[in-house]
DRENLUM-311636 format. One record per residue (C-alpha): residue in three letters; x, y, z; chain. Coordinates in Angstrom, 1 decimal. Each point is the difference from the previous one (the first is absolute). Layout:
{'ala', {X, Y, Z}, 'A'}
...
END
This chain:
{'met', {-9.7, -19.6, 1.0}, 'A'}
{'tyr', {-2.4, 2.0, 2.0}, 'A'}
{'leu', {-1.1, 2.4, -2.8}, 'A'}
{'ile', {-0.8, -2.7, -2.5}, 'A'}
{'ala', {-1.7, -2.1, 2.8}, 'A'}
{'leu', {-2.2, 3.4, 0.9}, 'A'}
{'ser', {-0.9, 0.7, -3.7}, 'A'}
{'ala', {-1.1, -3.4, -0.6}, 'A'}
{'thr', {-2.1, -0.2, 3.4}, 'A'}
{'ile', {-1.7, 3.1, -1.1}, 'A'}
{'thr', {-0.9, -1.0, -3.4}, 'A'}
{'ile', {-1.2, -3.4, 1.2}, 'A'}
{'ser', {-2.0, 1.5, 2.8}, 'A'}
{'ser', {-1.8, 2.3, -2.5}, 'A'}
{'val', {-0.7, -2.8, -2.3}, 'A'}
{'leu', {-1.4, -2.1, 2.8}, 'A'}
{'thr', {-2.1, 2.9, 1.4}, 'A'}
{'trp', {-1.6, 0.3, -3.5}, 'A'}
{'leu', {-0.5, -3.9, -0.7}, 'A'}
{'val', {-0.8, -1.0, 3.5}, 'A'}
{'gly', {-1.6, 3.2, 1.7}, 'A'}
{'gly', {-1.9, 1.1, -2.9}, 'A'}
{'ala', {1.4, 3.6, 0.2}, 'A'}
{'ser', {0.1, 1.8, -3.4}, 'A'}
{'ile', {3.2, -0.8, -2.1}, 'A'}
{'trp', {0.3, 3.9, -0.2}, 'A'}
{'ile', {0.3, 0.3, 3.7}, 'A'}
{'gly', {2.8, -2.8, -0.1}, 'A'}
{'leu', {1.8, 1.7, -3.0}, 'A'}
{'leu', {-0.1, 3.3, 1.9}, 'A'}
{'val', {1.4, -1.5, 3.3}, 'A'}
{'thr', {2.8, -1.8, -1.8}, 'A'}
{'leu', {1.1, 3.0, -2.1}, 'A'}
{'leu', {-0.1, 2.1, 3.3}, 'A'}
{'cys', {2.2, -2.4, 2.0}, 'A'}
{'his', {2.2, -0.5, -3.1}, 'A'}
{'gly', {0.4, 3.9, -0.2}, 'A'}
{'leu', {1.0, 0.3, 3.7}, 'A'}
{'leu', {2.7, -3.0, -0.4}, 'A'}
{'ala', {1.3, 2.2, -3.2}, 'A'}
{'ile', {0.1, 3.2, 2.1}, 'A'}
{'gly', {2.0, -2.1, 2.6}, 'A'}
{'val', {2.4, -1.4, -2.3}, 'A'}
{'phe', {0.7, 2.6, -2.4}, 'A'}
{'his', {-0.8, 3.5, 1.6}, 'A'}
{'pro', {3.4, 1.0, 1.5}, 'A'}
{'arg', {-1.6, 1.7, 3.0}, 'A'}
{'ser', {-2.4, -2.7, 1.0}, 'A'}
{'ser', {0.4, -1.9, 3.2}, 'A'}
{'leu', {-3.0, -2.2, -0.7}, 'A'}
{'leu', {2.0, -3.2, -0.4}, 'A'}
{'cys', {3.2, 0.9, 1.7}, 'A'}
{'pro', {1.1, 2.9, 2.3}, 'A'}
{'thr', {2.0, 2.4, -2.3}, 'A'}
{'phe', {1.8, 3.1, 1.0}, 'A'}
{'cys', {-0.4, 2.6, -2.7}, 'A'}
{'gly', {0.8, 3.1, 1.9}, 'A'}
{'trp', {-2.4, 2.2, 2.0}, 'A'}
{'asp', {-3.0, 2.0, -1.0}, 'A'}
{'asp', {-0.9, 1.7, 3.3}, 'A'}
{'gly', {2.4, 2.9, -0.2}, 'A'}
{'val', {2.7, -1.6, 1.7}, 'A'}
{'ala', {2.3, 2.9, -0.8}, 'A'}
{'gly', {-0.2, 2.7, 2.4}, 'A'}
{'gly', {1.7, 3.4, -0.5}, 'A'}
{'asp', {1.6, 1.2, -3.2}, 'A'}
{'ser', {1.9, -3.1, -1.4}, 'A'}
{'pro', {-2.3, -2.8, -0.6}, 'A'}
{'pro', {1.6, -3.3, -0.6}, 'A'}
{'ile', {0.2, -2.0, -3.1}, 'A'}
{'ala', {1.8, -3.3, -0.8}, 'A'}
{'leu', {1.6, -0.6, -3.3}, 'A'}
{'thr', {0.4, -3.8, -0.9}, 'A'}
{'phe', {1.8, -2.0, -2.6}, 'A'}
{'asp', {-1.2, -3.4, -1.3}, 'A'}
{'asp', {1.6, -2.7, -2.0}, 'A'}
{'gly', {3.8, 0.6, 0.7}, 'A'}
{'pro', {2.8, 0.2, 0.5}, 'A'}
{'asp', {1.1, 0.3, -3.7}, 'A'}
{'pro', {3.6, 1.1, -0.8}, 'A'}
{'ser', {-1.1, 2.3, -3.0}, 'A'}
{'val', {-2.6, 1.9, 1.9}, 'A'}
{'thr', {0.4, -0.4, 4.0}, 'A'}
{'pro', {3.3, 1.8, 0.0}, 'A'}
{'leu', {-1.5, 3.0, -1.8}, 'A'}
{'val', {-3.0, 0.2, 2.3}, 'A'}
{'leu', {2.3, -0.1, 3.1}, 'A'}
{'asp', {2.1, 2.9, -1.6}, 'A'}
{'val', {-3.3, 2.2, -0.3}, 'A'}
{'leu', {-1.0, -0.8, 3.6}, 'A'}
{'lys', {3.3, 0.7, 1.3}, 'A'}
{'ala', {0.4, 3.2, -1.9}, 'A'}
{'his', {-3.4, 1.1, 1.5}, 'A'}
{'gly', {0.8, -1.4, 3.5}, 'A'}
{'ile', {-2.9, -2.0, 0.5}, 'A'}
{'thr', {-0.8, -3.8, 0.8}, 'A'}
{'ala', {-2.5, -2.4, -1.7}, 'A'}
{'thr', {-1.1, -3.6, 0.6}, 'A'}
{'phe', {1.1, -2.8, -2.7}, 'A'}
{'phe', {-2.0, -3.2, -0.3}, 'A'}
{'leu', {2.5, -2.4, -1.4}, 'A'}
{'ile', {-0.5, -3.0, -2.0}, 'A'}
{'gly', {2.0, -3.0, 1.4}, 'A'}
{'lys', {1.3, -1.3, -3.2}, 'A'}
{'asn', {1.2, 3.6, -1.0}, 'A'}
{'val', {1.8, 0.3, 3.2}, 'A'}
{'gln', {1.8, -3.2, -0.6}, 'A'}
{'arg', {1.1, 1.5, -3.3}, 'A'}
{'ser', {1.1, 3.4, 1.5}, 'A'}
{'pro', {0.8, -0.4, 3.7}, 'A'}
{'asp', {2.2, 2.9, 0.0}, 'A'}
{'leu', {-2.9, 2.3, -1.0}, 'A'}
{'ala', {-2.3, -1.3, 2.6}, 'A'}
{'ala', {2.9, 0.7, 2.5}, 'A'}
{'arg', {0.4, 3.7, -1.5}, 'A'}
{'ile', {-3.7, 0.5, 0.6}, 'A'}
{'leu', {0.3, -0.8, 3.5}, 'A'}
{'ala', {3.2, 1.6, 0.6}, 'A'}
{'glu', {-1.3, 3.4, -1.4}, 'A'}
{'gly', {-2.6, 0.2, 2.7}, 'A'}
{'his', {-3.2, -1.5, -2.1}, 'A'}
{'glu', {-2.4, -2.7, 1.4}, 'A'}
{'ile', {-0.1, -3.2, -1.8}, 'A'}
{'gly', {-3.1, -2.3, -0.2}, 'A'}
{'asn', {-0.9, -3.5, -1.4}, 'A'}
{'his', {-1.6, 0.1, -3.5}, 'A'}
{'ser', {0.0, -3.8, -0.3}, 'A'}
{'his', {2.5, -2.1, -1.5}, 'A'}
{'asp', {-1.2, -0.9, -3.5}, 'A'}
{'his', {-2.7, 2.7, -0.4}, 'A'}
{'pro', {-2.9, -2.4, -0.9}, 'A'}
{'arg', {-2.6, 2.3, -1.7}, 'A'}
{'his', {-2.8, -2.4, 1.0}, 'A'}
{'ile', {1.1, -0.3, 3.7}, 'A'}
{'tyr', {-3.7, 0.4, 1.0}, 'A'}
{'leu', {-0.7, -3.5, -1.2}, 'A'}
{'trp', {2.9, -1.4, 2.1}, 'A'}
{'ser', {-0.4, -1.9, 3.3}, 'A'}
{'ala', {1.1, 1.6, 3.4}, 'A'}
{'arg', {2.8, -2.5, 0.0}, 'A'}
{'ala', {1.4, 0.8, -3.6}, 'A'}
{'ile', {-0.1, 3.9, 0.9}, 'A'}
{'ser', {1.7, -0.7, 3.3}, 'A'}
{'arg', {2.5, -2.1, -1.8}, 'A'}
{'asp', {0.8, 2.6, -2.7}, 'A'}
{'ala', {0.2, 2.8, 2.6}, 'A'}
{'ala', {2.4, -2.0, 2.0}, 'A'}
{'arg', {2.3, -0.4, -2.9}, 'A'}
{'ala', {0.0, 3.8, -0.7}, 'A'}
{'gln', {0.6, 0.5, 3.8}, 'A'}
{'glu', {3.1, -2.2, -0.2}, 'A'}
{'ala', {1.2, 1.8, -3.4}, 'A'}
{'ile', {-0.2, 3.3, 1.9}, 'A'}
{'arg', {1.5, -1.0, 3.2}, 'A'}
{'ser', {2.9, -1.6, -1.6}, 'A'}
{'ala', {0.6, 3.0, -2.1}, 'A'}
{'thr', {-0.6, 2.7, 2.7}, 'A'}
{'gly', {-0.1, -1.4, 3.3}, 'A'}
{'arg', {-3.2, 1.3, 0.6}, 'A'}
{'thr', {-3.5, -1.8, 0.0}, 'A'}
{'pro', {-2.9, 1.9, -1.2}, 'A'}
{'ser', {-3.1, 0.3, 1.9}, 'A'}
{'leu', {-2.2, 1.5, -2.9}, 'A'}
{'tyr', {-1.3, -2.0, -2.9}, 'A'}
{'arg', {-1.5, 1.3, -3.2}, 'A'}
{'pro', {-1.7, -2.6, -2.1}, 'A'}
{'pro', {0.7, -0.1, -3.8}, 'A'}
{'val', {-2.3, 2.4, -1.9}, 'A'}
{'gly', {-1.6, 0.7, 3.3}, 'A'}
{'phe', {-2.4, -2.7, 0.0}, 'A'}
{'arg', {-1.2, -1.7, 3.3}, 'A'}
{'ser', {-2.1, -3.1, 1.1}, 'A'}
{'leu', {-1.3, -1.8, 3.0}, 'A'}
{'asp', {2.9, -2.3, -0.2}, 'A'}
{'met', {2.4, 3.0, 0.0}, 'A'}
{'ala', {-1.5, 1.2, 3.2}, 'A'}
{'his', {0.8, -3.4, 1.4}, 'A'}
{'ala', {3.6, 0.0, -1.4}, 'A'}
{'met', {0.7, 3.6, 1.5}, 'A'}
{'arg', {-1.0, -1.5, 3.5}, 'A'}
{'gln', {2.5, -2.9, -0.5}, 'A'}
{'thr', {2.6, 2.1, -1.2}, 'A'}
{'gly', {-0.3, 2.9, 2.3}, 'A'}
{'leu', {-0.2, 2.2, -2.9}, 'A'}
{'thr', {-1.8, 3.4, -0.4}, 'A'}
{'leu', {-1.8, 0.5, -3.3}, 'A'}
{'val', {0.6, 3.2, -1.7}, 'A'}
{'asn', {-1.5, 1.4, -3.2}, 'A'}
{'phe', {-0.4, 3.6, -1.2}, 'A'}
{'ser', {-2.3, 3.0, -0.3}, 'A'}
{'val', {1.4, 1.6, -3.0}, 'A'}
{'arg', {0.8, -2.2, -3.3}, 'A'}
{'ser', {2.4, 1.6, -2.3}, 'A'}
{'leu', {-0.6, -2.6, -3.1}, 'A'}
{'asp', {3.8, 0.5, -0.7}, 'A'}
{'thr', {0.2, -3.5, -1.4}, 'A'}
{'arg', {-2.2, 0.7, -2.9}, 'A'}
{'asp', {-0.2, 3.8, -0.2}, 'A'}
{'his', {3.5, 1.2, -1.6}, 'A'}
{'asn', {-0.9, 3.9, 0.3}, 'A'}
{'pro', {1.4, 1.6, 2.8}, 'A'}
{'asp', {-2.4, 2.9, 0.0}, 'A'}
{'arg', {-2.9, -2.4, 0.3}, 'A'}
{'ile', {1.7, -1.9, 2.8}, 'A'}
{'thr', {0.7, 3.1, 1.9}, 'A'}
{'lys', {-3.4, 1.5, -0.4}, 'A'}
{'arg', {-1.5, -3.1, 1.0}, 'A'}
{'ile', {1.9, -0.3, 3.4}, 'A'}
{'ile', {-0.2, 3.7, 0.9}, 'A'}
{'thr', {-4.0, 0.0, -0.6}, 'A'}
{'ala', {-0.5, -3.1, 1.9}, 'A'}
{'ala', {2.5, 0.7, 2.9}, 'A'}
{'thr', {-1.6, 0.4, 3.6}, 'A'}
{'pro', {1.5, 0.5, 3.4}, 'A'}
{'gly', {0.9, -3.4, 1.3}, 'A'}
{'gly', {0.0, -1.7, -3.4}, 'A'}
{'ile', {2.2, -2.6, -1.8}, 'A'}
{'ile', {1.3, 0.3, -3.3}, 'A'}
{'leu', {0.8, -2.8, -2.3}, 'A'}
{'leu', {2.9, 0.2, -2.6}, 'A'}
{'his', {2.3, -2.7, -1.5}, 'A'}
{'asp', {3.9, -0.1, 0.0}, 'A'}
{'gly', {0.2, -3.5, -1.4}, 'A'}
{'ser', {-2.3, -2.8, -1.9}, 'A'}
{'asp', {-1.1, -3.5, 0.8}, 'A'}
{'arg', {0.6, -0.9, -3.7}, 'A'}
{'gly', {3.7, 0.2, -0.4}, 'A'}
{'asn', {2.8, 2.8, 0.4}, 'A'}
{'ala', {0.5, 3.3, -1.8}, 'A'}
{'pro', {-3.9, 1.1, 0.2}, 'A'}
{'asp', {-0.8, 3.3, -1.8}, 'A'}
{'arg', {-0.4, 2.5, 3.0}, 'A'}
{'thr', {0.9, 3.1, -1.7}, 'A'}
{'ala', {-3.2, 1.4, 0.6}, 'A'}
{'thr', {0.1, -0.7, 3.8}, 'A'}
{'leu', {3.5, 1.6, 0.3}, 'A'}
{'asp', {-1.0, 3.0, -1.8}, 'A'}
{'ala', {-3.0, 0.5, 2.1}, 'A'}
{'leu', {1.3, -0.9, 3.4}, 'A'}
{'pro', {2.1, 3.6, 0.4}, 'A'}
{'arg', {-3.0, 1.8, -0.9}, 'A'}
{'ile', {-2.3, -2.0, 2.2}, 'A'}
{'ile', {2.3, 0.6, 3.0}, 'A'}
{'lys', {0.3, 3.8, -0.8}, 'A'}
{'gln', {-3.6, 0.3, -0.4}, 'A'}
{'leu', {-1.2, -1.8, 3.4}, 'A'}
{'arg', {2.7, 1.8, 2.0}, 'A'}
{'ala', {-1.5, 3.3, -1.7}, 'A'}
{'ser', {-3.2, -1.0, 1.5}, 'A'}
{'gly', {1.4, -0.6, 3.5}, 'A'}
{'tyr', {0.3, -3.9, 0.0}, 'A'}
{'leu', {2.6, -1.8, 2.1}, 'A'}
{'phe', {1.3, -3.2, -1.6}, 'A'}
{'val', {0.2, -2.9, 2.5}, 'A'}
{'thr', {0.4, -3.8, -0.2}, 'A'}
{'val', {-3.3, -2.4, 0.2}, 'A'}
{'ser', {0.9, -0.9, 3.8}, 'A'}
{'glu', {0.4, 3.6, 0.8}, 'A'}
{'leu', {-3.3, 0.7, -1.5}, 'A'}
{'arg', {-1.6, -2.8, 1.8}, 'A'}
{'asn', {1.1, 1.6, 3.3}, 'A'}
{'lys', {-2.8, 2.6, 0.1}, 'A'}
{'ser', {1.3, 1.4, 3.0}, 'A'}
{'asn', {3.0, 1.4, -1.5}, 'A'}
{'phe', {-2.2, 2.4, -2.0}, 'A'}
{'arg', {-2.5, 1.2, 2.6}, 'A'}
{'ser', {-0.1, 3.5, 1.0}, 'A'}
END
């Protein structure tokens, strides 16, 4: 576990600098806090690539012309009570999105995973068991969990994902190594809806519309890592509004892989 080892090394080095080198304890504490602050940013900030290369969309005006691209993504599915309704909304509006699937949920609802792909959407790997403290896992454990999800998704859909979104968006040095081992590209998001804890569709819609930018990636949820039948009423209520308002602003909805190909949107 590189992250734990690095944290311990920083702390021990600061203490030894104070004890042996005679430096002020306050300098040691300041260095320790600064280094741990940087580690925290690398682990928890969704757009940081400090510890692990992470694609979160583009900030450099990728969208030329009048139709800036933006990607809708859905985590934690598939779920039999929510995913079909999300797919119906997307189909009604004629747009495609990217679904990051949990392996154990795919095993419960393989037909839904197949439907997502059949309706033209992109599928990605969102781990097999959705461990919330994955940033403490070793590269081997992360790779093993990702491989289990890959197999579940491949068995249900015939497609092997190339994109990986970590549980809760957390990363680590070990995850960077695991991504190299598995050949997966790590994807996070630039716009967080907070729809797993905010059950007000008006606030969810406003939060997304306010934060949306050309080349951005929006995070929503069509499932849960804690069992079936999650309450996603607010998400389902907000989704048509989000689509309509972003479309009215000229946005073009694309998949994450389409967004990664910047040349598609250059004037």
